[in-house]
C-alpha positions as CSV (number, residue, x, y, z in Angstrom):
1,X,-31.4,19.9,45.9
2,X,-33.7,18.2,43.4
3,X,-33.2,14.6,42.2
4,X,-31.7,15.6,38.8
5,X,-29.0,17.9,40.4
6,X,-28.3,15.2,43.0
7,X,-27.8,12.6,40.2
8,X,-25.2,14.8,38.5
9,X,-23.4,15.7,41.7
10,X,-23.2,12.0,42.7
11,X,-22.1,10.8,39.3
12,X,-19.4,13.5,38.8
13,X,-18.1,13.1,42.4
14,X,-17.9,9.3,41.8
15,X,-15.9,9.8,38.6
16,X,-13.4,12.2,40.3
17,X,-12.9,9.7,43.2
18,X,-12.4,6.9,40.7
19,X,-9.8,8.9,38.7
20,X,-8.0,9.8,42.0
21,X,-8.0,6.1,43.1
22,X,-6.9,5.0,39.7
23,X,-3.8,7.2,39.5
24,X,-2.9,6.8,43.2
25,X,-3.2,3.1,43.9
26,X,-0.8,0.5,42.4
27,X,2.4,-1.4,43.0
28,X,4.0,2.1,43.7
29,X,1.8,4.4,45.7
30,X,1.6,7.8,44.1
31,X,0.6,10.8,46.3
32,X,-2.1,13.0,44.8
33,X,0.1,16.1,45.1
34,X,2.4,14.7,42.4
35,X,-0.2,16.1,40.0
36,X,1.1,19.6,40.6
37,X,4.4,19.0,42.4
38,X,6.8,17.0,40.2
39,X,9.8,17.0,42.6
40,X,9.9,13.2,42.6
41,X,10.9,12.4,39.0
42,X,10.1,8.6,39.4
43,X,6.6,9.2,40.8
44,X,5.9,11.8,38.2
45,X,6.9,9.5,35.3
46,X,4.7,6.7,36.6
47,X,1.8,9.1,37.0
48,X,2.0,10.9,33.7
49,X,3.4,8.1,31.4
50,X,1.7,5.0,32.8
51,X,-1.2,5.6,35.2
52,X,-2.9,8.7,33.8
53,X,-3.2,7.6,30.2
54,X,-4.4,4.2,31.4
55,X,-7.1,5.7,33.7
56,X,-8.2,8.2,31.0
57,X,-8.4,5.5,28.3
58,X,-10.4,3.3,30.7
59,X,-12.7,6.2,31.3
60,X,-13.2,6.9,27.6
61,X,-13.9,3.3,26.8
62,X,-16.3,2.9,29.7
63,X,-18.1,6.1,28.8
64,X,-18.4,5.1,25.1
65,X,-19.9,1.7,25.9
66,X,-22.3,3.0,28.5
67,X,-23.7,5.9,26.4
68,X,-24.0,3.6,23.4
69,X,-25.9,1.1,25.6
70,X,-28.2,3.8,26.9
71,X,-29.0,4.9,23.3
72,X,-29.5,1.3,22.1
73,X,-31.7,0.4,25.0
74,X,-33.9,3.4,24.4
75,X,-34.0,2.9,20.7
76,X,-34.8,-0.8,20.9
77,X,-37.0,-0.4,24.0
78,X,-35.2,-3.3,25.5
79,X,-33.2,-3.1,28.8
80,X,-31.2,-6.2,27.8
81,X,-29.8,-4.5,24.7
82,X,-26.2,-3.4,24.7
83,X,-23.6,-1.9,22.3
84,X,-22.8,-5.4,20.9
85,X,-26.4,-6.0,19.7
86,X,-25.6,-5.1,16.1
87,X,-22.5,-7.3,15.8
88,X,-20.3,-4.2,15.6
89,X,-18.0,-5.5,18.3
90,X,-17.7,-8.8,16.5
91,X,-16.6,-6.9,13.4
92,X,-14.1,-4.9,15.3
93,X,-12.8,-8.1,16.9
94,X,-12.4,-9.9,13.5
95,X,-10.5,-6.9,12.2
96,X,-8.1,-7.0,15.2
97,X,-7.7,-10.8,15.2
98,X,-6.9,-10.8,11.4
99,X,-4.2,-8.3,12.1
100,X,-2.7,-10.6,14.9
101,X,-3.3,-13.8,13.0
102,X,-1.4,-12.7,9.8
103,X,1.0,-10.5,11.7
104,X,0.0,-7.4,9.6
105,X,2.0,-4.3,10.4
106,X,1.8,-1.4,7.9
107,X,4.9,0.9,7.9
108,X,2.8,4.1,7.9
109,X,0.6,3.0,10.9
110,X,3.1,1.0,12.9
111,X,1.7,0.2,16.4
112,X,-1.7,1.6,15.3
113,X,-2.2,-1.1,12.6
114,X,-4.3,-3.2,15.0
115,X,-6.7,-0.5,16.2
116,X,-7.1,0.9,12.7
117,X,-7.9,-2.5,11.3
118,X,-10.3,-3.1,14.2
119,X,-12.2,0.2,13.4
120,X,-12.3,-0.8,9.8
121,X,-13.9,-4.1,10.7
122,X,-16.5,-2.3,12.9
123,X,-17.3,0.2,10.1
124,X,-17.7,-2.5,7.5
125,X,-19.9,-4.6,9.7
126,X,-22.1,-1.6,10.6
127,X,-22.7,-0.7,6.9
128,X,-23.4,-4.4,6.1
129,X,-25.9,-4.7,8.9
130,X,-27.7,-1.5,7.9
131,X,-27.5,-2.3,4.2
132,X,-28.9,-5.8,4.6
133,X,-31.6,-4.6,7.0
134,X,-32.7,-2.0,4.4
135,X,-32.8,-4.7,1.7
136,X,-35.0,-6.9,3.8
137,X,-37.3,-4.1,5.1
138,X,-37.2,-0.6,3.5
139,X,-38.8,0.9,6.7
140,X,-35.9,-0.6,8.8
141,X,-38.0,-1.8,11.7
142,X,-36.1,-2.4,14.9
143,X,-36.9,-6.1,14.8
144,X,-35.3,-6.4,11.4
145,X,-32.2,-4.5,12.6
146,X,-31.8,-6.7,15.7
147,X,-32.2,-9.9,13.8
148,X,-29.7,-8.7,11.2
149,X,-27.2,-7.8,13.9
150,X,-27.6,-11.3,15.5
151,X,-27.0,-13.0,12.1
152,X,-23.9,-11.0,11.4
153,X,-22.7,-11.3,15.0
154,X,-23.1,-15.1,14.9
155,X,-21.3,-15.4,11.6
156,X,-18.4,-13.2,12.7
157,X,-18.2,-15.1,16.0
158,X,-17.7,-18.4,14.0
159,X,-15.0,-16.6,12.0
160,X,-13.3,-15.7,15.2
161,X,-13.6,-19.3,16.5
162,X,-12.0,-20.6,13.3
163,X,-9.0,-18.3,13.5
164,X,-8.5,-19.1,17.1
165,X,-8.6,-22.8,16.3
166,X,-6.0,-22.3,13.5
167,X,-3.7,-20.1,15.7
168,X,-0.6,-21.4,17.3
169,X,2.0,-18.9,18.5
170,X,-0.4,-16.0,18.4
171,X,-3.1,-17.7,20.6
172,X,-2.2,-16.1,23.9
173,X,-2.0,-12.6,22.3
174,X,-5.4,-13.0,20.5
175,X,-7.1,-14.4,23.6
176,X,-5.6,-11.7,25.8
177,X,-6.9,-9.0,23.4
178,X,-10.4,-10.6,23.2
179,X,-10.6,-10.5,27.0
180,X,-10.1,-6.8,27.0
181,X,-7.4,-4.5,28.5
182,X,-6.4,-0.9,28.7
183,X,-2.8,-1.5,29.9
184,X,0.3,-0.1,28.2
185,X,-1.7,1.9,25.6
186,X,-0.3,5.3,26.2
187,X,-1.3,8.8,25.2
188,X,-1.3,8.1,21.4
189,X,-4.2,5.7,21.8
190,X,-6.2,8.4,23.7
191,X,-5.5,10.9,20.9
192,X,-6.6,8.3,18.3
193,X,-9.9,7.4,20.0
194,X,-10.9,10.9,21.1
195,X,-12.2,12.2,17.8
196,X,-14.5,9.1,17.4
197,X,-15.6,9.5,21.0
198,X,-16.6,13.2,20.5
199,X,-18.3,12.4,17.1
200,X,-20.3,9.5,18.4
201,X,-21.3,11.2,21.6
202,X,-22.5,14.3,19.8
203,X,-24.6,12.2,17.4
204,X,-26.3,10.5,20.3
205,X,-26.7,13.8,22.3
206,X,-28.3,15.5,19.3
207,X,-31.0,12.8,19.3
208,X,-31.8,12.8,23.0
209,X,-35.3,14.2,22.5
210,X,-36.0,11.9,19.6
211,X,-35.0,8.9,21.8
212,X,-37.7,10.1,24.4
213,X,-40.3,10.2,21.6
214,X,-39.3,6.8,20.2
215,X,-40.1,5.3,23.7
216,X,-43.8,5.7,22.8
217,X,-43.4,3.8,19.5
218,X,-42.3,4.6,16.0
219,X,-45.8,5.6,14.8
220,X,-46.4,7.9,17.8
221,X,-42.9,9.5,17.3
222,X,-43.7,10.0,13.6
223,X,-46.9,11.9,14.6
224,X,-44.8,14.0,17.0
225,X,-42.8,15.2,14.0
226,X,-39.8,12.9,14.3
227,X,-38.1,11.7,11.1
228,X,-38.0,8.1,12.4
229,X,-35.9,6.5,9.7
230,X,-33.3,9.3,9.7
231,X,-33.0,9.5,13.5
232,X,-32.8,5.7,13.9
233,X,-29.9,5.7,11.4
234,X,-28.1,8.5,13.2
235,X,-28.5,6.8,16.6
236,X,-27.2,3.5,15.1
237,X,-24.3,5.1,13.5
238,X,-23.4,7.1,16.6
239,X,-23.5,4.1,18.8
240,X,-21.6,2.0,16.3
241,X,-18.8,4.6,16.0
242,X,-18.4,4.6,19.8
243,X,-18.5,0.9,20.2
244,X,-16.1,0.2,17.3
245,X,-13.6,2.8,18.5
246,X,-13.8,1.5,22.1
247,X,-13.3,-2.2,21.0
248,X,-10.5,-1.1,18.7
249,X,-8.3,0.3,21.5
250,X,-9.3,-2.0,24.4
251,X,-10.5,-5.3,23.0
252,X,-13.9,-6.8,23.9
253,X,-15.2,-5.6,27.3
254,X,-18.6,-6.8,28.0
255,X,-21.5,-5.8,30.3
256,X,-20.6,-2.1,30.8
257,X,-23.1,-1.0,28.1
258,X,-25.7,-3.3,29.6
259,X,-25.4,-2.7,33.3
260,X,-24.6,1.0,33.6
261,X,-27.6,2.4,31.6
262,X,-30.0,0.1,33.3
263,X,-28.9,1.0,36.8
264,X,-28.9,4.7,35.8
265,X,-32.5,4.4,34.7
266,X,-33.5,2.6,37.9
267,X,-31.9,5.3,40.1
268,X,-32.6,8.5,38.2
269,X,-35.4,7.9,35.7
270,X,-35.6,7.3,31.9
271,X,-35.4,10.8,30.4
272,X,-32.6,10.5,27.8
273,X,-31.6,14.2,28.3
274,X,-30.2,13.0,31.6
275,X,-29.7,9.2,31.0
276,X,-27.1,9.8,28.3
277,X,-24.7,12.1,30.2
278,X,-25.2,10.2,33.5
279,X,-24.5,6.9,31.8
280,X,-21.4,8.4,30.3
281,X,-20.1,9.5,33.7
282,X,-21.1,6.3,35.4
283,X,-19.6,4.1,32.7
284,X,-16.3,5.9,32.9
285,X,-16.3,5.4,36.7
286,X,-17.2,1.7,36.5
287,X,-14.4,0.8,34.1
288,X,-11.8,2.8,35.9
289,X,-12.6,1.0,39.2
290,X,-12.8,-2.4,37.4
291,X,-9.4,-1.7,35.8
292,X,-8.0,-0.7,39.2
293,X,-9.2,-4.0,40.7
294,X,-7.9,-6.0,37.7
295,X,-4.3,-4.6,38.1
296,X,-4.2,-4.8,42.0
297,X,-6.2,-7.9,43.0
298,X,-3.4,-10.4,42.2
299,X,-0.5,-7.8,42.1
300,X,2.1,-7.8,40.7
301,X,0.3,-9.8,38.0
302,X,-2.8,-8.4,36.2
303,X,-6.1,-9.7,35.1
304,X,-7.8,-8.6,31.9
305,X,-10.4,-5.9,32.8
306,X,-13.0,-7.8,30.8
307,X,-12.9,-10.6,33.4
308,X,-13.8,-8.2,36.2
309,X,-16.6,-6.6,34.2
310,X,-18.0,-10.1,33.5
311,X,-17.9,-11.0,37.2
312,X,-19.9,-7.9,38.0
313,X,-22.1,-7.9,34.9
314,X,-23.2,-11.5,34.7
315,X,-25.2,-11.5,38.0
316,X,-26.7,-8.1,37.2
317,X,-27.7,-9.3,33.8
318,X,-29.3,-12.4,35.4
319,X,-31.2,-10.1,37.8
320,X,-32.5,-7.9,34.9
321,X,-33.5,-10.9,32.9
322,X,-35.3,-12.5,35.9
323,X,-37.1,-9.2,36.7
324,X,-38.2,-8.7,33.0
325,X,-39.5,-12.3,32.9
326,X,-41.4,-11.9,36.1
327,X,-42.9,-8.6,34.9
328,X,-44.0,-10.3,31.6
329,X,-45.5,-13.3,33.5
330,X,-47.5,-10.9,35.7
């Protein structure tokens, strides 16, 4: 068995085990045979109405953040890049917090008002970042895009801080959403995020070879026949669609898009034809396991899953940063 096949076998097996653990373990233990034998109505309801949609949503969010992180790290040629580099998550957070702050609930959208406004915030931020970067530099160099993302992210972060400071009754709800969670979302949220997940994933997958070429630099990629400007825009749009939709349904969950792609590259190499799908599988597995820990570690109470990912991600981020600095010094 060669290394590539082994990578897929390990990643898919880990994902299946994570899903099995996610639907089985909890306050009520659900035997795996409940999937096909629904004789116990209570266990079946818990499995199909609570556990399964939660596990699948965690998997979709983790996969979205991880594959976006893999694409952004390849595009920016920086292992410390993640889906939040362009300020898209800040835009999605502002859209959601505005909804909570003003108590907006549109009759047509109902419970989906918050995720829809969050996606709108992400989309508006994405177009503002790309538009401003194009105004500053027509060639849209990656340094310009990164700096533009930092500017917009910082500004939107201050807007979030202002709204939190002015909030009274809604403070707990806003802070809880910003910490990230996939609990009590249901099948409707999965159906809402799936189209964006497929669109964003396809946009990145179609650019897997171009990402490999861009690793050698934009000028070299251009000589290899890559339409650099167009491909960069497609990758940025695809990653932003995935990030915005993930943040819209789960809140801000950090470090998944940073840690998973980096560890995938360390273990299995940097060919984006494999890094993208492997990161997708591993990101889904990681967030399912983190969510399992979040809802069982202090059971019957729950922690926001963003707290668990931060506990895991912060030390790994420090290690990556230290390793990069040492390499630069040498």
